[in-house]
C-alpha positions as CSV (number, residue, x, y, z in Angstrom):
1,M,79.3,97.2,20.9
2,P,82.3,99.3,19.8
3,R,85.8,97.9,19.2
4,L,88.3,98.6,21.9
5,P,91.0,101.3,21.5
6,R,94.6,100.1,21.3
7,R,97.4,101.2,23.5
8,S,101.1,100.7,23.2
9,L,102.1,97.2,24.4
10,V,105.6,98.4,25.5
11,A,104.5,98.7,29.2
12,C,103.1,95.1,29.5
13,V,106.3,93.5,30.6
14,G,104.8,91.9,33.7
15,A,102.1,90.2,31.6
16,L,104.1,88.9,28.7
17,P,105.3,85.5,30.1
18,L,101.7,84.5,31.0
19,A,100.3,86.0,27.8
20,W,102.8,84.1,25.7
21,V,102.2,80.7,27.0
22,F,98.4,81.0,26.8
23,S,98.2,82.6,23.4
24,R,100.9,80.6,21.6
25,H,100.3,77.1,23.2
26,L,104.1,77.0,23.9
27,R,103.5,75.2,27.1
28,A,106.0,72.6,28.3
29,E,104.7,69.0,28.3
30,A,102.4,68.7,31.3
31,T,103.6,66.8,34.3
32,P,101.1,64.0,34.7
33,L,98.9,64.0,37.7
34,V,99.0,61.0,40.1
35,P,95.9,59.0,39.9
36,D,94.0,58.9,43.2
37,P,93.3,55.3,44.3
38,D,90.1,56.6,46.0
39,G,88.9,58.2,42.7
40,I,88.3,61.6,44.1
41,L,91.1,64.1,43.3
42,D,94.2,63.5,41.1
43,L,97.1,65.6,42.2
44,L,100.7,66.5,41.3
45,E,103.3,64.2,42.7
46,G,104.3,65.2,46.2
47,F,100.9,66.5,47.2
48,S,98.1,64.8,49.2
49,Y,94.6,65.7,50.3
50,T,92.6,65.2,53.5
51,I,88.8,65.2,53.6
52,L,87.9,67.7,56.3
53,Q,84.2,67.5,56.2
54,R,81.3,66.0,54.2
55,R,77.8,67.3,53.5
56,F,75.1,66.5,56.0
57,A,77.7,65.8,58.8
58,D,76.6,66.9,62.2
59,M,77.9,70.3,63.4
60,D,78.6,71.4,66.9
61,D,75.5,73.7,67.0
62,G,73.0,71.0,66.4
63,Y,72.6,71.7,62.7
64,R,74.2,69.8,59.8
65,V,76.6,70.8,57.0
66,P,74.4,71.9,54.0
67,D,75.0,70.6,50.5
68,K,76.5,72.5,47.5
69,C,79.6,73.9,49.2
70,D,80.9,76.7,47.0
71,G,83.0,79.8,47.6
72,M,85.3,79.7,50.6
73,A,88.2,81.5,52.3
74,C,90.6,80.8,55.1
75,F,91.3,83.2,58.0
76,D,93.5,83.2,61.1
77,G,91.5,82.0,64.1
78,T,91.8,82.7,67.8
79,P,93.8,80.2,69.9
80,T,91.9,77.5,71.7
81,A,91.6,77.3,75.5
82,D,94.7,75.1,75.6
83,G,96.7,77.4,73.4
84,R,96.5,75.7,70.0
85,A,96.6,78.0,67.0
86,T,93.7,77.8,64.7
87,L,92.5,78.4,61.1
88,V,88.9,79.3,60.2
89,L,87.3,78.2,56.9
90,M,84.2,80.3,55.9
91,R,82.2,78.4,53.4
92,N,79.2,79.2,51.2
93,H,76.3,76.8,50.4
94,E,74.6,77.6,47.0
95,L,71.1,76.4,47.6
96,E,67.9,77.4,45.9
97,G,64.5,78.0,47.6
98,N,63.2,74.6,46.5
99,Q,66.2,72.8,48.1
100,I,65.2,73.0,51.8
101,A,65.9,69.3,52.1
102,L,69.6,70.0,51.4
103,G,69.9,72.7,53.9
104,P,71.2,72.9,57.5
105,C,68.0,71.7,59.2
106,K,67.6,68.0,60.0
107,D,64.2,66.3,59.6
108,G,61.7,68.2,61.7
109,Q,64.2,70.8,62.8
110,A,63.0,74.4,62.6
111,P,65.2,77.1,61.0
112,P,66.9,79.3,63.6
113,A,65.3,82.6,64.7
114,E,68.2,84.4,63.1
115,A,67.4,83.1,59.6
116,Y,67.1,86.0,57.0
117,N,64.3,84.1,55.3
118,R,62.9,81.0,56.9
119,N,62.1,79.5,53.5
120,A,65.6,79.9,52.1
121,P,68.2,77.2,52.8
122,G,71.4,78.9,51.6
123,G,74.0,80.3,53.9
124,V,77.5,80.1,55.4
125,T,79.2,77.6,57.6
126,R,82.3,78.0,59.7
127,L,84.9,75.2,60.2
128,V,87.7,75.7,62.8
129,L,90.9,73.7,62.3
130,D,94.0,73.1,64.3
131,R,96.6,75.1,62.4
132,E,99.4,72.5,62.6
133,T,97.5,69.2,62.1
134,L,94.4,70.6,60.3
135,E,92.3,68.5,62.6
136,P,88.7,69.8,62.6
137,L,87.9,71.3,66.0
138,S,84.4,72.6,65.6
139,S,81.9,73.7,63.0
140,N,78.7,75.8,63.0
141,L,76.2,77.7,61.0
142,V,77.0,81.4,60.7
143,L,74.4,82.7,58.2
144,T,71.2,81.1,56.9
145,G,68.0,82.1,55.2
146,T,69.8,83.3,52.0
147,L,69.8,82.0,48.5
148,R,72.4,80.8,46.0
149,N,75.4,81.8,48.1
150,C,77.9,81.4,45.3
151,S,81.2,83.1,45.9
152,G,82.4,86.0,48.0
153,G,85.7,87.2,49.4
154,L,87.7,88.9,52.1
155,S,87.1,92.0,54.0
156,P,88.4,93.7,57.2
157,W,85.1,92.6,58.9
158,G,85.2,88.9,57.9
159,W,83.9,86.8,55.0
160,L,81.6,88.4,52.4
161,S,79.0,86.0,51.1
162,C,77.3,86.8,47.8
163,E,73.8,85.9,46.6
164,E,73.7,85.0,42.9
165,I,70.1,85.7,42.4
166,V,67.7,88.7,42.2
167,I,64.2,88.2,43.6
168,D,62.2,90.0,46.2
169,G,64.4,90.5,49.3
170,H,67.4,88.8,47.8
171,G,70.5,89.6,45.7
172,Y,72.8,91.1,48.3
173,V,76.3,90.7,49.8
174,F,76.3,89.6,53.5
175,V,79.2,90.2,55.9
176,C,79.9,87.2,58.3
177,R,82.2,87.3,61.3
178,T,84.9,84.7,61.3
179,D,84.7,84.4,65.2
180,A,80.9,83.7,65.3
181,A,80.5,80.4,67.1
182,T,76.7,80.5,66.6
183,V,74.4,81.5,63.8
184,Q,74.1,85.3,63.5
185,P,71.4,87.7,62.3
186,A,72.0,88.5,58.6
187,K,73.8,91.7,57.7
188,P,73.2,92.6,54.1
189,I,75.3,95.4,52.6
190,R,72.7,97.2,50.6
191,G,75.2,99.7,49.2
192,Y,77.0,96.9,47.3
193,G,73.9,96.6,45.1
194,R,71.2,94.1,44.4
195,F,72.2,92.0,41.5
196,R,73.5,88.5,40.6
197,H,76.6,88.8,42.8
198,E,79.5,86.3,42.3
199,A,82.6,87.5,44.2
200,A,83.6,90.5,46.3
201,H,86.8,91.6,47.9
202,V,87.6,94.7,50.0
203,D,90.8,96.7,49.8
204,P,91.7,96.9,53.5
205,S,93.6,100.2,53.1
206,T,90.8,102.1,51.4
207,H,87.7,100.0,52.1
208,I,86.9,100.1,48.4
209,A,85.1,96.9,47.5
210,Y,85.4,95.2,44.1
211,L,82.5,93.0,42.9
212,T,81.7,90.7,39.9
213,E,78.4,89.8,38.4
214,D,77.5,86.4,37.0
215,E,75.5,87.3,34.0
216,P,76.1,86.6,30.3
217,V,76.3,90.4,29.9
218,S,77.7,91.7,33.2
219,A,80.0,94.4,34.6
220,L,82.8,94.9,37.0
221,Y,81.8,97.0,40.0
222,R,83.4,98.8,42.9
223,F,81.9,100.5,46.0
224,V,83.6,103.6,47.2
225,P,82.8,104.7,50.8
226,R,82.1,108.4,51.3
227,G,83.6,108.7,54.8
228,A,84.2,106.8,58.0
229,D,81.2,104.4,57.4
230,P,82.5,101.7,55.1
231,F,79.0,100.8,53.9
232,D,77.8,104.3,53.1
233,G,79.1,105.3,49.6
234,T,78.7,105.0,45.9
235,L,78.4,101.9,43.7
236,Q,80.2,102.3,40.3
237,A,80.8,100.2,37.2
238,M,84.0,100.1,35.2
239,A,84.0,101.6,31.7
240,V,86.7,101.8,29.0
241,K,87.7,105.3,28.2
242,R,86.5,106.5,24.7
243,A,84.7,103.2,24.1
244,P,81.2,103.2,25.7
245,R,79.8,99.7,26.4
246,A,83.0,98.1,25.0
247,S,82.9,94.3,25.1
248,L,86.0,93.0,26.9
249,T,85.7,89.7,25.1
250,N,87.5,91.3,22.1
251,M,90.7,92.1,24.1
252,E,94.0,90.7,23.0
253,I,96.7,89.2,25.2
254,G,98.9,91.9,26.6
255,Q,96.6,94.7,25.5
256,R,96.1,97.5,28.1
257,L,93.1,99.8,28.3
258,D,92.5,103.0,30.3
259,V,89.4,102.7,32.4
260,A,87.2,104.9,34.5
261,W,84.1,104.4,36.7
262,V,80.5,105.4,36.1
263,P,78.0,105.8,39.0
264,V,75.0,103.4,39.6
265,D,72.4,105.8,41.1
266,D,70.0,103.1,42.2
267,P,72.0,100.1,43.6
268,E,68.8,98.4,44.7
269,G,67.7,98.2,41.0
270,T,64.2,99.4,42.1
271,S,62.9,100.1,38.5
272,V,65.9,99.5,36.3
273,R,68.3,96.6,36.8
274,V,71.8,97.5,38.1
275,G,73.5,96.2,35.0
276,D,71.2,98.1,32.7
277,Q,71.9,101.3,34.6
278,A,75.6,100.7,34.3
279,R,75.6,100.0,30.5
280,A,73.4,103.0,29.9
281,L,76.3,105.1,31.2
282,G,78.8,103.2,29.1
283,A,80.0,100.4,31.4
284,A,82.3,97.7,29.8
285,V,80.8,94.3,29.2
286,V,82.2,91.3,30.9
287,V,81.0,87.9,29.8
288,R,80.0,86.1,33.1
289,G,82.2,87.8,35.7
290,E,83.1,85.3,38.4
291,G,86.2,84.8,40.6
292,L,87.9,87.9,41.9
293,W,91.0,88.5,44.2
294,L,93.1,91.4,45.3
295,H,96.8,91.1,45.6
296,D,99.6,93.8,45.7
297,D,97.1,96.6,44.8
298,A,95.9,94.8,41.7
299,V,92.5,93.2,41.1
300,Y,92.4,89.8,39.3
301,F,89.1,88.7,38.0
302,C,87.7,86.0,35.6
303,A,85.2,86.1,32.8
304,T,84.2,82.5,32.7
305,E,82.8,82.5,29.1
306,G,84.7,85.4,27.6
307,G,87.2,85.5,24.8
308,P,87.1,84.4,21.2
309,F,86.6,80.7,22.1
310,G,84.0,81.3,24.9
311,A,86.3,79.4,27.2
312,G,87.2,82.3,29.6
313,Q,89.5,85.1,30.3
314,I,91.6,86.3,33.2
315,F,92.1,90.1,33.7
316,K,94.3,92.2,35.9
317,L,93.1,95.7,36.9
318,H,95.5,98.3,38.2
319,P,93.4,100.9,40.0
320,E,94.7,104.4,39.9
321,G,92.4,106.7,41.9
322,D,89.2,107.2,40.0
323,E,90.7,105.6,36.9
324,G,93.0,102.6,36.2
325,V,94.5,100.3,33.6
326,L,93.1,97.0,32.6
327,E,95.1,94.2,31.0
328,L,94.2,90.8,29.7
329,V,96.7,88.1,31.0
330,A,95.1,84.8,29.9
331,I,92.6,83.4,27.4
332,G,91.0,80.0,27.7
333,S,91.5,78.2,24.4
334,S,91.9,74.5,25.1
335,P,90.9,72.0,27.7
336,D,94.7,71.3,28.1
337,L,95.4,74.9,28.9
338,L,92.5,76.7,30.6
339,R,88.8,76.3,30.3
340,C,86.0,78.3,32.0
341,P,88.0,79.8,34.9
342,D,85.6,80.4,37.9
343,N,87.1,80.8,41.4
344,I,90.5,82.4,41.5
345,A,92.9,82.9,44.4
346,V,96.3,84.5,44.5
347,H,99.0,83.0,46.7
348,P,100.8,85.3,49.2
349,D,103.9,84.9,47.1
350,G,102.1,85.8,43.9
351,G,101.2,82.6,42.0
352,I,97.7,82.1,40.9
353,V,95.3,79.1,41.2
354,V,92.1,78.9,39.2
355,A,89.2,76.5,39.6
356,E,87.4,75.5,36.4
357,D,83.7,75.2,35.9
358,G,83.3,73.7,32.5
359,P,81.6,70.8,30.8
360,G,83.3,67.9,32.8
361,G,86.8,67.1,33.7
362,D,87.4,70.2,35.7
363,C,90.8,71.0,37.0
364,L,92.7,73.3,39.3
365,R,95.1,75.2,37.1
366,G,98.2,76.9,38.6
367,I,100.0,79.9,37.3
368,D,103.3,80.8,38.9
369,V,104.7,84.3,39.2
370,D,106.8,83.8,36.1
371,G,103.7,83.2,34.1
372,R,104.0,79.4,33.7
373,P,100.7,77.5,33.8
374,F,100.5,74.0,35.1
375,D,97.9,71.3,36.0
376,F,97.6,71.0,39.8
377,A,94.5,68.8,40.4
378,R,91.6,67.2,38.6
379,N,88.2,66.2,39.9
380,V,87.9,62.5,39.0
381,K,84.9,61.8,41.2
382,S,82.4,63.4,38.9
383,D,81.9,66.0,36.2
384,G,81.1,68.5,39.0
385,E,83.0,71.7,39.4
386,L,85.8,72.5,41.9
387,A,85.0,75.5,44.0
388,G,86.1,77.7,46.8
389,V,89.8,77.3,46.2
390,C,91.9,79.3,48.6
391,F,95.2,79.3,50.6
392,D,95.7,79.6,54.3
393,P,97.2,83.0,55.3
394,S,100.8,81.5,55.4
395,G,100.4,80.1,51.9
396,S,101.3,76.6,53.1
397,V,98.0,74.8,52.6
398,M,95.4,74.9,49.8
399,F,91.7,74.2,50.4
400,V,89.0,73.4,47.9
401,N,85.4,72.1,47.7
402,L,84.0,69.4,45.5
403,Y,80.7,71.1,44.7
404,E,78.6,68.1,43.6
405,E,80.1,65.7,46.1
406,G,79.7,68.0,49.1
407,L,83.3,67.6,50.2
408,T,85.8,70.1,51.7
409,L,89.4,69.1,51.2
410,A,92.8,70.3,52.5
411,I,95.8,69.9,50.1
412,R,99.3,69.7,51.5
413,G,102.7,69.4,50.0
414,P,105.3,72.0,48.7
415,V,102.6,74.5,48.1
416,R,104.7,77.6,48.8
417,S,107.5,76.5,46.5
418,L,105.1,75.6,43.7
419,F,103.4,79.0,43.7
420,S,106.5,81.2,44.2
421,A,109.1,82.5,41.8
422,K,111.2,79.4,42.6
423,G,108.3,77.1,41.5
């Protein structure tokens, strides 16, 4: 793969603080996390967590919470009958076809008629909380019959749930209503392509969707609607100008690259895989694209095993019409700094939180808007990953899943001040 072209670094002012601390290891001595007496999640001093729900707990629709809770997002909900404001957590469950026993059906219970595939246990659950107290008010199955629902993202139409698999009938992104109090028929968005989807996020002003692909050799995609129908359009892959099939793993901190988009003519991958089509036209190579989030007209995304150390990268894309500028803002180089960034979420005030998925001892790493990294939480229950990290719409509460333990947690404390410019 060709070497990347260099651009002047004069314009990278916004990235320099973050770039400096990650590349030079000039990080202030870490504030130690407070050991959790229950041995689940160590946190910064001043923060606490509440277990909202556990795997296999009964839900209000007669099903149970499936195992392997993964990608997640928080939405404003509708008020209750007695006027209480609510939040809605939409949560993926990354289950394989041979894991029916870990799915939403209890012993002897038949899958619902709405199941996309009756032999597939993956899907999405919905958890409604009291906005003030975070008391769980109800929970139910929204989507079932899918496979390996890994991550997803926000859209004007609700939660996007992504299948990280490509087999017959599977490999799609599904849109799930956040107000669905019962399981719904599956709604795959075929225009978003059939590949090993990881994350997806739709720009509400343009309805352009950005998507990552969890493959060792992957691409960053976008879907551009043709007209009023947001699901009728063109799937495209990002390419570096003047450097066909450039590997982004070679990028340097602060480096900025001009990018454009190449079309994927067969998003279903009928005869040629979507990624192979993209690279044949010069798409840039991302090493395991995973978490993705839109904030202030920029697209943040992770390459979990990218970079010279194979420990991950965080990119920031500035779309500019049919082109754009890509910059690298962080490289994983040490377990004490950043390792295998997976899920990513941007706080409403601009700070970043990243959930790691590495070989044990995974953390939530925070990055404030001044580019300062810090440890926020550590999974001490097991070597399992932290997943689904997200904030409520006000930015006052953080939520996260413990994937192997099947736990969904709410984290409270001075979240807003920590992830703001004053943090």
